Biopython code that builds the backbone (N, CA, C, O; Angstrom):
import numpy as np
from Bio.PDB.StructureBuilder import StructureBuilder

atoms = [
    (1, "UNK", "N", (-23.683, -8.915, -2.007)),
    (1, "UNK", "CA", (-23.213, -7.922, -1.005)),
    (1, "UNK", "C", (-22.728, -7.039, -1.315)),
    (1, "UNK", "O", (-22.398, -7.073, -2.500)),
    (2, "UNK", "N", (-22.409, -5.891, -0.642)),
    (2, "UNK", "CA", (-22.060, -4.968, -1.499)),
    (2, "UNK", "C", (-20.548, -4.906, -1.096)),
    (2, "UNK", "O", (-20.176, -5.299, 0.010)),
    (3, "UNK", "N", (-19.615, -4.352, -2.118)),
    (3, "UNK", "CA", (-18.441, -3.977, -1.848)),
    (3, "UNK", "C", (-17.566, -3.266, -0.423)),
    (3, "UNK", "O", (-17.805, -2.140, 0.014)),
    (4, "UNK", "N", (-16.400, -4.335, 0.215)),
    (4, "UNK", "CA", (-16.395, -3.114, 1.198)),
    (4, "UNK", "C", (-15.813, -2.349, 1.077)),
    (4, "UNK", "O", (-15.341, -2.343, -0.060)),
    (5, "UNK", "N", (-15.430, -1.368, 1.805)),
    (5, "UNK", "CA", (-14.996, 0.447, 2.072)),
    (5, "UNK", "C", (-13.823, 0.340, 3.035)),
    (5, "UNK", "O", (-13.629, -0.293, 4.072)),
    (6, "UNK", "N", (-12.924, 1.425, 2.109)),
    (6, "UNK", "CA", (-11.953, 1.547, 2.665)),
    (6, "UNK", "C", (-11.628, 3.040, 2.832)),
    (6, "UNK", "O", (-11.164, 3.343, 1.733)),
    (7, "UNK", "N", (-11.617, 4.161, 3.622)),
    (7, "UNK", "CA", (-11.871, 5.144, 3.912)),
    (7, "UNK", "C", (-12.964, 5.780, 3.333)),
    (7, "UNK", "O", (-12.981, 6.977, 3.046)),
    (8, "UNK", "N", (-13.622, 5.214, 3.206)),
    (8, "UNK", "CA", (-14.807, 5.786, 2.339)),
    (8, "UNK", "C", (-14.840, 5.202, 1.096)),
    (8, "UNK", "O", (-15.745, 5.564, 0.345)),
    (9, "UNK", "N", (-13.918, 4.237, 0.646)),
    (9, "UNK", "CA", (-14.031, 4.261, -1.065)),
    (9, "UNK", "C", (-14.362, 2.824, -1.389)),
    (9, "UNK", "O", (-14.328, 2.053, -0.430)),
    (10, "UNK", "N", (-14.614, 2.425, -2.341)),
    (10, "UNK", "CA", (-15.082, 0.802, -2.988)),
    (10, "UNK", "C", (-14.059, 0.013, -3.065)),
    (10, "UNK", "O", (-13.275, 0.469, -2.233)),
    (11, "UNK", "N", (-13.774, -0.531, -3.357)),
    (11, "UNK", "CA", (-12.889, -1.793, -3.131)),
    (11, "UNK", "C", (-12.389, -2.200, -4.275)),
    (11, "UNK", "O", (-11.471, -3.017, -4.345)),
    (12, "UNK", "N", (-13.159, -1.462, -5.639)),
    (12, "UNK", "CA", (-12.935, -1.581, -7.026)),
    (12, "UNK", "C", (-11.181, -1.543, -7.491)),
    (12, "UNK", "O", (-10.668, -2.160, -8.425)),
    (13, "UNK", "N", (-10.507, -0.619, -6.512)),
    (13, "UNK", "CA", (-9.063, -0.655, -7.376)),
    (13, "UNK", "C", (-8.087, -1.848, -6.938)),
    (13, "UNK", "O", (-7.026, -2.204, -7.450)),
    (14, "UNK", "N", (-8.837, -2.397, -5.740)),
    (14, "UNK", "CA", (-7.818, -3.924, -5.694)),
    (14, "UNK", "C", (-8.408, -4.629, -6.919)),
    (14, "UNK", "O", (-7.574, -4.626, -7.825)),
    (15, "UNK", "N", (-9.384, -5.145, -7.216)),
    (15, "UNK", "CA", (-9.771, -5.567, -8.370)),
    (15, "UNK", "C", (-9.189, -5.132, -9.562)),
    (15, "UNK", "O", (-8.731, -5.897, -10.411)),
    (16, "UNK", "N", (-9.200, -3.951, -9.636)),
    (16, "UNK", "CA", (-8.271, -3.571, -11.056)),
    (16, "UNK", "C", (-7.147, -3.249, -11.252)),
    (16, "UNK", "O", (-7.096, -2.567, -12.276)),
    (17, "UNK", "N", (-5.998, -3.413, -10.701)),
    (17, "UNK", "CA", (-4.966, -3.152, -9.983)),
    (17, "UNK", "C", (-4.283, -5.124, -10.093)),
    (17, "UNK", "O", (-3.187, -5.521, -10.490)),
    (18, "UNK", "N", (-5.389, -5.863, -9.602)),
    (18, "UNK", "CA", (-5.329, -7.244, -9.608)),
    (18, "UNK", "C", (-5.331, -7.359, -11.494)),
    (18, "UNK", "O", (-4.303, -7.728, -12.061)),
    (19, "UNK", "N", (-6.387, -7.058, -12.164)),
    (19, "UNK", "CA", (-7.004, -8.034, -13.124)),
    (19, "UNK", "C", (-5.371, -6.892, -14.261)),
    (19, "UNK", "O", (-4.819, -7.301, -15.283)),
    (20, "UNK", "N", (-5.108, -5.627, -13.577)),
    (20, "UNK", "CA", (-4.386, -5.479, -14.791)),
    (20, "UNK", "C", (-3.048, -5.631, -14.562)),
    (20, "UNK", "O", (-2.154, -5.132, -15.246)),
    (21, "UNK", "N", (-2.887, -6.456, -13.409)),
    (21, "UNK", "CA", (-1.070, -7.230, -13.090)),
    (21, "UNK", "C", (-1.210, -8.595, -13.981)),
    (21, "UNK", "O", (-0.183, -8.999, -14.527)),
    (22, "UNK", "N", (-2.193, -9.187, -14.125)),
    (22, "UNK", "CA", (-2.671, -10.564, -14.379)),
    (22, "UNK", "C", (-2.852, -10.418, -16.276)),
    (22, "UNK", "O", (-2.467, -11.224, -17.123)),
    (23, "UNK", "N", (-3.408, -9.390, -16.429)),
    (23, "UNK", "CA", (-3.295, -9.135, -18.579)),
    (23, "UNK", "C", (-2.166, -8.760, -18.735)),
    (23, "UNK", "O", (-1.887, -8.886, -19.927)),
    (24, "UNK", "N", (-1.127, -8.253, -18.023)),
    (24, "UNK", "CA", (0.372, -7.533, -18.180)),
    (24, "UNK", "C", (0.931, -8.849, -17.821)),
    (24, "UNK", "O", (2.156, -8.770, -17.727)),
    (25, "UNK", "N", (0.410, -10.194, -17.554)),
    (25, "UNK", "CA", (1.134, -11.353, -16.786)),
    (25, "UNK", "C", (2.395, -11.269, -16.348)),
    (25, "UNK", "O", (3.360, -11.875, -16.814)),
    (26, "UNK", "N", (2.386, -10.306, -15.200)),
    (26, "UNK", "CA", (3.179, -9.710, -14.405)),
    (26, "UNK", "C", (2.575, -11.120, -12.622)),
    (26, "UNK", "O", (1.529, -11.644, -12.239)),
    (27, "UNK", "N", (3.833, -11.095, -12.230)),
    (27, "UNK", "CA", (3.625, -11.463, -10.725)),
    (27, "UNK", "C", (3.536, -10.053, -9.797)),
    (27, "UNK", "O", (3.865, -8.900, -10.077)),
    (28, "UNK", "N", (2.944, -10.646, -8.559)),
    (28, "UNK", "CA", (2.927, -9.580, -7.738)),
    (28, "UNK", "C", (4.291, -9.218, -6.912)),
    (28, "UNK", "O", (4.465, -8.154, -6.318)),
    (29, "UNK", "N", (5.051, -10.091, -6.969)),
    (29, "UNK", "CA", (6.947, -9.929, -6.766)),
    (29, "UNK", "C", (7.405, -9.023, -8.291)),
    (29, "UNK", "O", (7.850, -7.886, -8.131)),
    (30, "UNK", "N", (7.324, -9.369, -9.187)),
    (30, "UNK", "CA", (7.808, -8.838, -9.795)),
    (30, "UNK", "C", (7.011, -6.894, -10.362)),
    (30, "UNK", "O", (7.625, -6.107, -11.082)),
    (31, "UNK", "N", (5.551, -6.622, -9.737)),
    (31, "UNK", "CA", (5.251, -5.218, -9.809)),
    (31, "UNK", "C", (5.795, -4.619, -8.705)),
    (31, "UNK", "O", (6.248, -3.481, -8.821)),
    (32, "UNK", "N", (5.831, -5.238, -7.565)),
    (32, "UNK", "CA", (6.478, -4.944, -6.065)),
    (32, "UNK", "C", (7.609, -4.321, -6.188)),
    (32, "UNK", "O", (7.980, -3.220, -5.782)),
    (33, "UNK", "N", (8.330, -5.475, -7.041)),
    (33, "UNK", "CA", (9.864, -5.285, -7.652)),
    (33, "UNK", "C", (10.064, -3.429, -8.096)),
    (33, "UNK", "O", (10.767, -2.642, -7.461)),
    (34, "UNK", "N", (9.157, -3.063, -9.445)),
    (34, "UNK", "CA", (8.912, -1.943, -10.177)),
    (34, "UNK", "C", (8.907, -1.155, -9.066)),
    (34, "UNK", "O", (9.959, -0.536, -8.909)),
    (35, "UNK", "N", (8.064, -0.976, -8.244)),
    (35, "UNK", "CA", (7.592, 0.057, -6.977)),
    (35, "UNK", "C", (8.690, -0.040, -6.229)),
    (35, "UNK", "O", (8.517, 0.525, -5.149)),
    (36, "UNK", "N", (9.596, -0.449, -6.329)),
    (36, "UNK", "CA", (10.633, -0.717, -5.124)),
    (36, "UNK", "C", (10.014, -0.817, -3.810)),
    (36, "UNK", "O", (10.319, -0.030, -2.913)),
    (37, "UNK", "N", (8.869, -2.062, -3.601)),
    (37, "UNK", "CA", (8.246, -2.127, -2.128)),
    (37, "UNK", "C", (8.196, -3.883, -2.058)),
    (37, "UNK", "O", (8.418, -4.684, -2.967)),
    (38, "UNK", "N", (7.865, -4.106, -0.798)),
    (38, "UNK", "CA", (7.540, -5.683, -0.419)),
    (38, "UNK", "C", (6.471, -6.097, -0.802)),
    (38, "UNK", "O", (5.355, -5.597, -0.660)),
    (39, "UNK", "N", (6.877, -7.329, -1.466)),
    (39, "UNK", "CA", (5.565, -8.167, -2.230)),
    (39, "UNK", "C", (3.947, -8.136, -1.230)),
    (39, "UNK", "O", (2.759, -7.922, -1.471)),
    (40, "UNK", "N", (5.030, -8.588, 0.300)),
    (40, "UNK", "CA", (3.073, -8.380, 0.678)),
    (40, "UNK", "C", (2.648, -6.797, 1.293)),
    (40, "UNK", "O", (1.789, -6.416, 2.088)),
    (41, "UNK", "N", (3.249, -6.405, 0.840)),
    (41, "UNK", "CA", (2.797, -4.468, 1.150)),
    (41, "UNK", "C", (1.881, -4.001, -0.450)),
    (41, "UNK", "O", (0.934, -3.214, -0.440)),
    (42, "UNK", "N", (2.502, -4.789, -1.940)),
    (42, "UNK", "CA", (1.835, -5.017, -2.863)),
    (42, "UNK", "C", (0.510, -5.615, -2.948)),
    (42, "UNK", "O", (-0.507, -5.321, -3.576)),
    (43, "UNK", "N", (0.941, -6.895, -1.821)),
    (43, "UNK", "CA", (-0.476, -8.033, -1.872)),
    (43, "UNK", "C", (-1.515, -6.867, -0.989)),
    (43, "UNK", "O", (-2.509, -6.594, -1.662)),
    (44, "UNK", "N", (-1.489, -6.429, -0.164)),
    (44, "UNK", "CA", (-2.321, -5.557, 0.828)),
    (44, "UNK", "C", (-2.934, -4.707, -0.417)),
    (44, "UNK", "O", (-4.164, -4.739, -0.369)),
    (45, "UNK", "N", (-2.457, -3.985, -1.476)),
    (45, "UNK", "CA", (-3.003, -3.231, -2.072)),
    (45, "UNK", "C", (-3.969, -3.818, -3.209)),
    (45, "UNK", "O", (-4.761, -2.975, -3.630)),
    (46, "UNK", "N", (-4.049, -4.820, -3.670)),
    (46, "UNK", "CA", (-4.829, -6.056, -4.336)),
    (46, "UNK", "C", (-5.965, -6.104, -3.499)),
    (46, "UNK", "O", (-7.045, -5.805, -4.008)),
    (47, "UNK", "N", (-5.911, -6.493, -2.054)),
    (47, "UNK", "CA", (-6.213, -7.031, -1.417)),
    (47, "UNK", "C", (-7.303, -6.413, -0.783)),
    (47, "UNK", "O", (-8.402, -6.822, -0.409)),
    (48, "UNK", "N", (-6.650, -5.170, -0.751)),
    (48, "UNK", "CA", (-8.058, -3.917, -0.292)),
    (48, "UNK", "C", (-7.991, -3.644, 1.108)),
    (48, "UNK", "O", (-8.905, -3.238, 1.826)),
    (49, "UNK", "N", (-6.735, -3.926, 1.438)),
    (49, "UNK", "CA", (-6.258, -4.451, 3.302)),
    (49, "UNK", "C", (-5.453, -2.964, 3.136)),
    (49, "UNK", "O", (-4.957, -2.796, 4.250)),
    (50, "UNK", "N", (-5.092, -1.836, 2.310)),
    (50, "UNK", "CA", (-4.211, -0.983, 2.518)),
    (50, "UNK", "C", (-4.482, -0.111, 1.014)),
    (50, "UNK", "O", (-4.781, -0.536, -0.103)),
    (51, "UNK", "N", (-4.239, 1.270, 1.513)),
    (51, "UNK", "CA", (-4.188, 1.781, 0.000)),
    (51, "UNK", "C", (-2.946, 2.863, 0.450)),
    (51, "UNK", "O", (-2.680, 3.527, 1.452)),
    (52, "UNK", "N", (-2.153, 2.565, -1.337)),
    (52, "UNK", "CA", (-1.315, 3.045, -1.780)),
    (52, "UNK", "C", (-1.320, 4.628, -1.192)),
    (52, "UNK", "O", (-2.373, 5.159, -0.841)),
    (53, "UNK", "N", (-0.248, 5.196, -1.138)),
    (53, "UNK", "CA", (0.188, 6.530, -1.311)),
    (53, "UNK", "C", (-0.011, 7.177, -2.523)),
    (53, "UNK", "O", (0.070, 6.440, -3.505)),
    (54, "UNK", "N", (-0.223, 8.220, -2.708)),
    (54, "UNK", "CA", (-0.558, 8.836, -4.762)),
    (54, "UNK", "C", (0.924, 8.718, -5.206)),
    (54, "UNK", "O", (0.960, 8.982, -6.408)),
    (55, "UNK", "N", (2.199, 8.421, -4.717)),
    (55, "UNK", "CA", (2.921, 8.509, -5.885)),
    (55, "UNK", "C", (3.434, 7.174, -5.924)),
    (55, "UNK", "O", (4.482, 6.949, -6.530)),
    (56, "UNK", "N", (2.825, 6.294, -5.357)),
    (56, "UNK", "CA", (2.196, 4.862, -6.183)),
    (56, "UNK", "C", (1.451, 4.809, -6.985)),
    (56, "UNK", "O", (1.679, 4.542, -8.165)),
    (57, "UNK", "N", (0.365, 5.067, -6.465)),
    (57, "UNK", "CA", (-0.355, 5.023, -7.999)),
    (57, "UNK", "C", (-0.466, 5.236, -8.748)),
    (57, "UNK", "O", (-1.102, 4.745, -9.681)),
    (58, "UNK", "N", (0.540, 6.661, -8.549)),
    (58, "UNK", "CA", (0.697, 7.648, -10.038)),
    (58, "UNK", "C", (1.973, 6.279, -10.894)),
    (58, "UNK", "O", (1.762, 5.859, -12.032)),
    (59, "UNK", "N", (3.213, 5.809, -10.025)),
    (59, "UNK", "CA", (3.566, 4.863, -10.766)),
    (59, "UNK", "C", (2.752, 3.567, -11.276)),
    (59, "UNK", "O", (3.064, 3.063, -12.355)),
    (60, "UNK", "N", (1.904, 3.131, -10.644)),
    (60, "UNK", "CA", (0.770, 1.949, -10.890)),
    (60, "UNK", "C", (0.413, 2.230, -12.514)),
    (60, "UNK", "O", (0.522, 1.435, -13.448)),
    (61, "UNK", "N", (-0.041, 3.599, -12.534)),
    (61, "UNK", "CA", (-0.643, 3.951, -13.604)),
    (61, "UNK", "C", (0.429, 3.701, -14.993)),
    (61, "UNK", "O", (0.054, 3.065, -15.978)),
    (62, "UNK", "N", (1.622, 4.234, -14.891)),
    (62, "UNK", "CA", (2.594, 4.455, -15.878)),
    (62, "UNK", "C", (3.074, 3.107, -15.976)),
    (62, "UNK", "O", (3.572, 2.822, -17.065)),
    (63, "UNK", "N", (3.035, 1.853, -14.754)),
    (63, "UNK", "CA", (3.344, 0.351, -14.849)),
    (63, "UNK", "C", (2.671, -0.295, -16.102)),
    (63, "UNK", "O", (3.131, -0.939, -17.045)),
    (64, "UNK", "N", (1.419, 0.113, -15.766)),
    (64, "UNK", "CA", (0.128, -0.487, -16.732)),
    (64, "UNK", "C", (-0.352, 0.384, -17.733)),
    (64, "UNK", "O", (-1.440, 0.243, -18.292)),
    (65, "UNK", "N", (0.380, 1.196, -17.938)),
    (65, "UNK", "CA", (0.048, 2.181, -19.210)),
    (65, "UNK", "C", (-1.521, 2.496, -18.890)),
    (65, "UNK", "O", (-2.230, 1.677, -19.475)),
    (66, "UNK", "N", (-2.134, 3.274, -18.269)),
    (66, "UNK", "CA", (-3.583, 3.671, -17.823)),
    (66, "UNK", "C", (-3.450, 4.754, -16.996)),
    (66, "UNK", "O", (-2.540, 5.100, -16.242)),
    (67, "UNK", "N", (-5.138, 5.505, -17.426)),
    (67, "UNK", "CA", (-4.786, 6.694, -16.331)),
    (67, "UNK", "C", (-5.743, 6.398, -14.963)),
    (67, "UNK", "O", (-6.422, 5.372, -14.903)),
    (68, "UNK", "N", (-5.735, 7.054, -14.246)),
    (68, "UNK", "CA", (-6.126, 7.122, -12.683)),
    (68, "UNK", "C", (-8.041, 6.764, -12.616)),
    (68, "UNK", "O", (-8.757, 6.481, -11.656)),
    (69, "UNK", "N", (-8.413, 6.973, -14.354)),
    (69, "UNK", "CA", (-9.959, 6.565, -14.095)),
    (69, "UNK", "C", (-10.183, 5.039, -14.208)),
    (69, "UNK", "O", (-11.037, 4.414, -13.580)),
    (70, "UNK", "N", (-9.354, 4.557, -15.039)),
    (70, "UNK", "CA", (-9.367, 3.213, -15.435)),
    (70, "UNK", "C", (-9.242, 2.628, -13.897)),
    (70, "UNK", "O", (-10.020, 1.862, -13.328)),
    (71, "UNK", "N", (-7.879, 3.295, -13.338)),
    (71, "UNK", "CA", (-7.813, 2.227, -12.379)),
    (71, "UNK", "C", (-9.003, 2.228, -10.880)),
    (71, "UNK", "O", (-9.122, 1.300, -10.080)),
    (72, "UNK", "N", (-9.639, 3.346, -10.860)),
    (72, "UNK", "CA", (-11.023, 3.603, -9.470)),
    (72, "UNK", "C", (-12.083, 3.529, -10.568)),
    (72, "UNK", "O", (-13.031, 4.260, -10.283)),
    (73, "UNK", "N", (-12.249, 2.825, -11.843)),
    (73, "UNK", "CA", (-13.518, 2.521, -11.934)),
    (73, "UNK", "C", (-13.998, 1.581, -12.108)),
    (73, "UNK", "O", (-13.311, 0.619, -11.768)),
    (74, "UNK", "N", (-15.588, 1.202, -12.793)),
    (74, "UNK", "CA", (-16.455, -0.137, -11.992)),
    (74, "UNK", "C", (-15.670, -0.535, -13.435)),
    (74, "UNK", "O", (-15.769, 0.283, -14.349)),
    (75, "UNK", "N", (-14.926, -1.719, -13.652)),
    (75, "UNK", "CA", (-14.973, -2.088, -15.616)),
    (75, "UNK", "C", (-15.857, -2.577, -15.468)),
    (75, "UNK", "O", (-15.307, -3.661, -15.274)),
    (76, "UNK", "N", (-17.489, -2.939, -15.308)),
    (76, "UNK", "CA", (-18.385, -3.610, -15.596)),
    (76, "UNK", "C", (-19.280, -2.357, -16.395)),
    (76, "UNK", "O", (-19.976, -2.481, -17.403)),
    (77, "UNK", "N", (-19.034, -1.220, -15.657)),
    (77, "UNK", "CA", (-19.894, 0.175, -15.787)),
    (77, "UNK", "C", (-19.023, 0.411, -17.554)),
    (77, "UNK", "O", (-19.552, 0.671, -18.635)),
    (78, "UNK", "N", (-17.532, 0.183, -17.206)),
    (78, "UNK", "CA", (-17.360, 0.751, -18.777)),
    (78, "UNK", "C", (-17.412, 0.141, -19.488)),
    (78, "UNK", "O", (-17.045, 0.614, -20.564)),
    (79, "UNK", "N", (-17.882, -1.337, -19.507)),
    (79, "UNK", "CA", (-17.499, -2.213, -20.545)),
    (79, "UNK", "C", (-19.449, -2.216, -21.100)),
    (79, "UNK", "O", (-19.881, -2.660, -22.164)),
    (80, "UNK", "N", (-20.214, -1.612, -20.033)),
    (80, "UNK", "CA", (-21.671, -1.187, -20.499)),
    (80, "UNK", "C", (-21.694, -0.320, -21.349)),
    (80, "UNK", "O", (-22.290, -0.483, -22.414)),
    (81, "UNK", "N", (-20.905, 1.021, -20.973)),
    (81, "UNK", "CA", (-20.968, 2.021, -21.800)),
    (81, "UNK", "C", (-19.805, 1.792, -23.658)),
    (81, "UNK", "O", (-19.961, 2.383, -24.726)),
    (82, "UNK", "N", (-18.956, 0.914, -23.338)),
    (82, "UNK", "CA", (-18.506, 0.586, -24.776)),
    (82, "UNK", "C", (-19.473, -0.270, -25.764)),
    (82, "UNK", "O", (-19.774, -0.109, -26.947)),
    (83, "UNK", "N", (-19.861, -1.305, -24.736)),
    (83, "UNK", "CA", (-21.650, -1.823, -25.556)),
    (83, "UNK", "C", (-21.717, -0.811, -25.716)),
    (83, "UNK", "O", (-20.848, -0.213, -26.350)),
    (84, "UNK", "N", (-22.920, -0.136, -25.137)),
    (84, "UNK", "CA", (-23.602, 0.863, -25.671)),
    (84, "UNK", "C", (-22.753, 1.902, -27.038)),
    (84, "UNK", "O", (-23.380, 1.824, -28.094)),
    (85, "UNK", "N", (-22.076, 2.381, -27.080)),
    (85, "UNK", "CA", (-21.233, 3.268, -27.720)),
    (85, "UNK", "C", (-21.101, 2.095, -28.894)),
    (85, "UNK", "O", (-21.693, 2.442, -29.916)),
    (86, "UNK", "N", (-20.486, 0.831, -28.989)),
    (86, "UNK", "CA", (-20.908, 0.145, -30.572)),
    (86, "UNK", "C", (-22.000, 0.066, -30.730)),
    (86, "UNK", "O", (-22.246, 0.300, -31.914)),
    (87, "UNK", "N", (-23.135, -0.214, -29.997)),
    (87, "UNK", "CA", (-24.261, -0.627, -31.047)),
    (87, "UNK", "C", (-25.055, 0.804, -31.141)),
    (87, "UNK", "O", (-26.234, 0.565, -31.403)),
    (88, "UNK", "N", (-24.785, 2.355, -31.004)),
    (88, "UNK", "CA", (-24.985, 3.336, -31.453)),
    (88, "UNK", "C", (-24.412, 3.126, -32.729)),
    (88, "UNK", "O", (-25.012, 3.035, -33.801)),
    (89, "UNK", "N", (-22.909, 3.040, -32.464)),
    (89, "UNK", "CA", (-22.277, 3.055, -33.963)),
    (89, "UNK", "C", (-22.690, 2.282, -35.055)),
    (89, "UNK", "O", (-22.568, 2.580, -36.243)),
    (90, "UNK", "N", (-23.069, 1.512, -34.693)),
    (90, "UNK", "CA", (-23.816, 0.301, -35.740)),
    (90, "UNK", "C", (-24.710, 0.328, -36.146)),
    (90, "UNK", "O", (-25.080, -0.337, -37.114)),
    (91, "UNK", "N", (-25.731, 1.602, -35.142)),
    (91, "UNK", "CA", (-26.989, 1.659, -35.814)),
    (91, "UNK", "C", (-26.685, 2.980, -36.823)),
    (91, "UNK", "O", (-27.371, 3.088, -37.840)),
    (92, "UNK", "N", (-25.707, 3.918, -36.541)),
    (92, "UNK", "CA", (-25.595, 5.314, -37.478)),
    (92, "UNK", "C", (-24.780, 4.669, -38.655)),
    (92, "UNK", "O", (-25.076, 5.272, -39.686)),
    (93, "UNK", "N", (-24.038, 3.860, -38.849)),
    (93, "UNK", "CA", (-23.425, 3.408, -39.921)),
    (93, "UNK", "C", (-24.142, 2.915, -40.820)),
    (93, "UNK", "O", (-24.152, 3.283, -41.995)),
    (94, "UNK", "N", (-25.092, 1.652, -40.116)),
    (94, "UNK", "CA", (-26.394, 0.916, -40.777)),
    (94, "UNK", "C", (-26.933, 2.045, -41.695)),
    (94, "UNK", "O", (-26.775, 2.071, -42.915)),
    (95, "UNK", "N", (-27.547, 2.914, -41.005)),
    (95, "UNK", "CA", (-28.439, 4.279, -41.404)),
    (95, "UNK", "C", (-27.884, 4.912, -42.395)),
    (95, "UNK", "O", (-28.552, 5.461, -43.271)),
    (96, "UNK", "N", (-26.537, 4.906, -42.365)),
    (96, "UNK", "CA", (-25.569, 5.552, -43.888)),
    (96, "UNK", "C", (-25.416, 4.522, -44.632)),
    (96, "UNK", "O", (-25.635, 4.721, -45.827)),
    (97, "UNK", "N", (-24.975, 3.012, -44.189)),
    (97, "UNK", "CA", (-25.136, 2.438, -45.494)),
    (97, "UNK", "C", (-26.487, 2.718, -46.301)),
    (97, "UNK", "O", (-26.251, 3.377, -47.314)),
    (98, "UNK", "N", (-27.521, 2.475, -46.174)),
    (98, "UNK", "CA", (-28.788, 2.448, -46.596)),
    (98, "UNK", "C", (-29.191, 3.706, -47.070)),
    (98, "UNK", "O", (-29.845, 3.751, -48.113)),
    (99, "UNK", "N", (-28.775, 5.195, -46.199)),
    (99, "UNK", "CA", (-28.967, 6.214, -47.313)),
    (99, "UNK", "C", (-27.865, 6.989, -48.781)),
    (99, "UNK", "O", (-27.929, 7.927, -49.575)),
    (100, "UNK", "N", (-26.628, 5.483, -48.304)),
    (100, "UNK", "CA", (-25.686, 6.350, -48.969)),
    (100, "UNK", "C", (-25.746, 5.031, -50.237)),
    (100, "UNK", "O", (-25.574, 5.325, -51.420)),
    (101, "UNK", "N", (-26.024, 3.507, -49.771)),
    (101, "UNK", "CA", (-26.334, 2.649, -50.683)),
    (101, "UNK", "C", (-24.714, 2.078, -50.879)),
    (101, "UNK", "O", (-24.304, 1.589, -51.932)),
    (102, "UNK", "N", (-23.912, 2.245, -49.670)),
    (102, "UNK", "CA", (-22.532, 2.024, -50.038)),
    (102, "UNK", "C", (-22.405, -0.214, -50.231)),
    (102, "UNK", "O", (-23.000, -1.172, -49.738)),
    (103, "UNK", "N", (-21.736, -0.088, -50.818)),
    (103, "UNK", "CA", (-21.175, -1.636, -50.346)),
    (103, "UNK", "C", (-20.211, -2.192, -49.856)),
    (103, "UNK", "O", (-19.133, -1.617, -50.006)),
    (104, "UNK", "N", (-20.234, -3.679, -48.992)),
    (104, "UNK", "CA", (-19.820, -3.946, -47.969)),
    (104, "UNK", "C", (-18.355, -4.092, -47.966)),
    (104, "UNK", "O", (-17.858, -4.540, -46.932)),
    (105, "UNK", "N", (-17.621, -3.806, -48.892)),
    (105, "UNK", "CA", (-16.076, -3.497, -49.147)),
    (105, "UNK", "C", (-15.927, -2.228, -48.320)),
    (105, "UNK", "O", (-15.053, -2.138, -47.457)),
    (106, "UNK", "N", (-16.804, -1.228, -48.593)),
    (106, "UNK", "CA", (-16.721, 0.327, -48.093)),
    (106, "UNK", "C", (-17.202, 0.073, -46.518)),
    (106, "UNK", "O", (-16.640, 0.663, -45.595)),
    (107, "UNK", "N", (-18.288, -0.855, -46.304)),
    (107, "UNK", "CA", (-18.428, -0.980, -44.448)),
    (107, "UNK", "C", (-17.192, -1.427, -44.324)),
    (107, "UNK", "O", (-16.274, -0.642, -44.086)),
    (108, "UNK", "N", (-16.979, -2.840, -44.478)),
    (108, "UNK", "CA", (-15.540, -3.256, -44.069)),
    (108, "UNK", "C", (-14.215, -1.994, -43.959)),
    (108, "UNK", "O", (-13.309, -1.936, -43.127)),
    (109, "UNK", "N", (-14.433, -1.304, -44.822)),
    (109, "UNK", "CA", (-12.890, -0.104, -44.945)),
    (109, "UNK", "C", (-13.413, 0.867, -43.363)),
    (109, "UNK", "O", (-12.605, 1.362, -42.577)),
    (110, "UNK", "N", (-14.898, 0.933, -43.229)),
    (110, "UNK", "CA", (-15.234, 2.362, -42.288)),
    (110, "UNK", "C", (-15.048, 1.314, -40.930)),
    (110, "UNK", "O", (-14.432, 1.813, -39.989)),
    (111, "UNK", "N", (-15.523, -0.062, -40.764)),
    (111, "UNK", "CA", (-15.377, -0.286, -39.650)),
    (111, "UNK", "C", (-14.327, -0.501, -39.366)),
    (111, "UNK", "O", (-14.162, -0.667, -38.157)),
    (112, "UNK", "N", (-13.306, -0.597, -40.100)),
    (112, "UNK", "CA", (-11.605, -1.032, -39.349)),
    (112, "UNK", "C", (-11.017, 0.534, -39.436)),
    (112, "UNK", "O", (-9.820, 0.600, -39.157)),
    (113, "UNK", "N", (-11.477, 1.450, -39.681)),
    (113, "UNK", "CA", (-10.985, 3.227, -39.302)),
    (113, "UNK", "C", (-11.693, 3.329, -38.152)),
    (113, "UNK", "O", (-11.088, 3.974, -37.296)),
    (114, "UNK", "N", (-13.104, 2.793, -37.713)),
    (114, "UNK", "CA", (-13.651, 2.818, -36.649)),
    (114, "UNK", "C", (-12.833, 2.292, -35.273)),
    (114, "UNK", "O", (-12.722, 2.992, -34.266)),
    (115, "UNK", "N", (-12.264, 0.899, -35.413)),
    (115, "UNK", "CA", (-12.108, 0.385, -34.412)),
    (115, "UNK", "C", (-10.757, 0.785, -34.134)),
    (115, "UNK", "O", (-10.331, 0.498, -33.015)),
    (116, "UNK", "N", (-9.673, 1.652, -35.275)),
    (116, "UNK", "CA", (-8.380, 2.380, -34.672)),
    (116, "UNK", "C", (-8.598, 3.163, -34.056)),
    (116, "UNK", "O", (-7.721, 3.461, -33.245)),
    (117, "UNK", "N", (-9.946, 4.008, -34.059)),
    (117, "UNK", "CA", (-9.835, 5.343, -33.330)),
    (117, "UNK", "C", (-9.876, 5.110, -31.803)),
    (117, "UNK", "O", (-9.800, 6.065, -31.031)),
]
sb = StructureBuilder()
sb.init_structure("model")
sb.init_model(0)
sb.init_chain("A")
sb.init_seg("    ")
for serial, (resi, resn, name, xyz) in enumerate(atoms, 1):
    if name == "N":
        sb.init_residue(resn, " ", resi, " ")
    sb.init_atom(name, np.array(xyz, "f"), 0.0, 1.0, " ", f" {name:<3s}", serial, name[0])
structure = sb.get_structure()
């Protein structure tokens, strides 16, 4: 079943909003308090019954320490990109390992550096 649309936009925003709130272990009331709005108003954002104004979206991005793209992106698509990137890098490092004949300790250090990037 396709996602409902509000003003021509997908309902991914509300889904991501709820996911980010739960990841940060916050209640709807806590987020609403940070935004100085009523909890029912915030709930409407998560359930896609209402769209928040731009200034509220900006505040939400600050609260959840993310950018607008994250808030409006399909997380499944982002995960697919991350997996593709990981596999691409893994193949690259294996080819480097073969060509340079690196030992396992060196490979582990390279992988740790890559994780921190």
